[in-house]
C-alpha positions as CSV (number, residue, x, y, z in Angstrom):
1,M,105.5,-127.7,7.6
2,A,105.8,-124.7,5.3
3,A,103.3,-126.2,2.9
4,T,100.8,-126.6,5.9
5,V,101.2,-123.0,6.9
6,L,100.7,-121.8,3.3
7,A,97.6,-124.1,2.9
8,A,96.1,-122.7,6.1
9,G,96.9,-119.2,5.0
10,A,95.0,-119.8,1.7
11,I,92.0,-121.2,3.5
12,V,91.7,-118.2,5.8
13,S,92.2,-115.8,2.9
14,A,89.6,-117.4,0.9
15,A,87.2,-117.4,3.8
16,A,87.8,-113.7,4.5
17,L,87.2,-112.6,0.9
18,P,83.5,-113.3,0.6
19,A,82.9,-111.8,4.1
20,A,84.7,-108.6,3.1
21,A,82.8,-108.4,-0.2
22,H,79.6,-108.9,1.6
23,D,80.3,-106.3,4.1
24,G,81.0,-103.8,1.4
25,D,77.6,-104.7,-0.4
26,H,75.7,-104.4,3.0
27,H,77.4,-101.0,3.6
28,H,76.0,-99.5,0.2
29,Q,72.5,-100.8,1.1
30,Q,72.3,-99.2,4.6
31,R,70.1,-96.3,5.0
32,P,71.7,-93.0,6.1
33,R,72.2,-92.6,9.8
34,V,70.9,-88.9,9.8
35,E,69.0,-87.3,7.0
36,I,66.8,-84.3,6.2
37,S,63.3,-85.8,6.3
38,R,61.1,-82.8,5.6
39,V,61.3,-79.0,4.8
40,Q,58.6,-76.5,5.3
41,A,60.2,-73.4,3.6
42,D,57.0,-71.4,3.1
43,S,55.3,-71.0,6.4
44,P,51.5,-71.0,6.2
45,G,49.7,-67.6,6.2
46,R,51.0,-64.3,5.6
47,D,54.9,-63.6,5.8
48,D,54.8,-60.9,8.5
49,R,58.1,-61.9,10.4
50,S,56.2,-62.7,13.5
51,H,57.6,-65.3,15.9
52,R,54.7,-67.6,14.8
53,S,55.4,-67.2,11.2
54,L,59.1,-67.5,11.4
55,N,58.8,-70.7,13.5
56,A,56.4,-72.1,11.0
57,E,59.4,-72.3,8.6
58,W,61.5,-75.4,9.6
59,V,63.7,-78.3,8.5
60,E,63.2,-81.7,10.1
61,I,66.1,-83.9,10.6
62,A,65.7,-87.6,11.2
63,N,67.9,-90.2,13.0
64,A,67.2,-93.5,11.2
65,T,69.2,-95.6,13.7
66,R,68.3,-97.0,17.1
67,N,71.3,-95.2,18.8
68,P,71.3,-91.5,19.7
69,V,73.4,-89.2,17.4
70,N,75.2,-86.0,18.6
71,L,75.0,-83.2,16.1
72,R,77.7,-81.0,17.8
73,G,79.5,-79.0,15.1
74,W,77.0,-80.1,12.2
75,T,75.6,-77.4,10.0
76,L,72.4,-76.8,8.1
77,R,72.6,-74.3,5.2
78,D,70.3,-72.9,2.5
79,S,71.2,-71.9,-1.0
80,D,72.0,-68.4,-0.1
81,G,74.7,-69.4,2.4
82,N,72.6,-68.9,5.6
83,R,74.1,-71.3,8.1
84,Y,72.9,-72.8,11.4
85,R,75.6,-74.6,13.5
86,F,74.3,-77.2,16.0
87,D,75.6,-77.2,19.6
88,N,75.7,-80.2,21.8
89,V,72.3,-81.5,20.4
90,R,71.4,-85.2,20.5
91,I,68.8,-86.9,18.4
92,A,67.3,-89.9,20.0
93,G,67.2,-93.2,18.1
94,C,64.4,-93.4,15.5
95,N,63.4,-89.7,16.3
96,T,63.4,-86.4,14.5
97,I,64.3,-82.8,15.5
98,R,63.0,-79.6,13.8
99,T,65.1,-76.5,13.4
100,H,62.9,-73.4,13.2
101,S,64.1,-70.1,11.9
102,G,62.6,-67.8,14.7
103,N,63.0,-67.4,18.4
104,G,62.1,-69.9,21.0
105,R,63.4,-72.3,23.8
106,D,65.2,-75.3,22.5
107,T,63.8,-78.7,23.5
108,R,64.7,-82.3,22.7
109,T,62.5,-82.1,19.5
110,D,62.6,-78.5,18.5
111,L,65.6,-76.1,18.0
112,F,65.3,-72.3,17.3
113,Q,67.9,-70.4,15.0
114,D,66.8,-67.2,16.8
115,R,66.6,-65.2,13.5
116,R,64.5,-62.1,12.8
117,A,64.2,-62.9,9.1
118,Y,63.2,-65.8,7.0
119,V,66.0,-68.4,5.9
120,W,64.2,-70.5,3.3
121,D,63.0,-69.1,0.0
122,N,59.4,-69.7,-0.6
123,R,59.8,-70.4,-4.3
124,S,62.9,-72.7,-4.3
125,D,65.6,-73.5,-1.9
126,T,68.0,-76.2,-1.0
127,A,68.7,-77.4,2.6
128,T,72.2,-78.9,3.0
129,L,73.2,-80.9,6.1
130,R,76.8,-81.3,6.8
131,D,78.5,-83.3,9.5
132,N,81.2,-82.0,11.8
133,R,83.9,-82.7,9.4
134,G,82.2,-80.8,6.5
135,R,80.9,-83.9,4.6
136,T,77.5,-83.4,3.0
137,V,75.1,-85.9,4.7
138,G,72.0,-84.9,2.8
139,T,70.3,-82.3,0.7
140,E,66.6,-81.6,0.1
141,T,65.3,-79.2,-2.5
142,C,61.9,-77.6,-2.1
143,G,59.8,-75.7,-4.5
144,R,60.8,-75.2,-8.1
145,R,64.5,-75.4,-9.1
146,R,66.3,-72.1,-9.7
């Protein structure tokens, strides 16, 4: 009887090993759930700090899954340490949301940092997105590197 139990255990272990290895490989090939998809650091036209100019400076964040993702507690930073913290914001599945530097009314697709100055350096900057545990989810460098 002990030999039967050992043999059954060996068969179960052998069957589980390839499945676990396959899951690990699959995990590394998955696309990120949420990522920075585009950055417009240099708003078109003259930099005059108007609402229009400030809001033409933005970072777009994409949800690459079919399920909504809540960004509560996530942060978006630039190279100088300016930080925007997301409140209870949900990105629908397979959708994007833009965070604008200036003032405005938040919607499901556009958020406003309510700043009176530009955040992103026109020549070179790096946007860093971190989750609610402080882990870097993605970075995007725009312009020439410093």
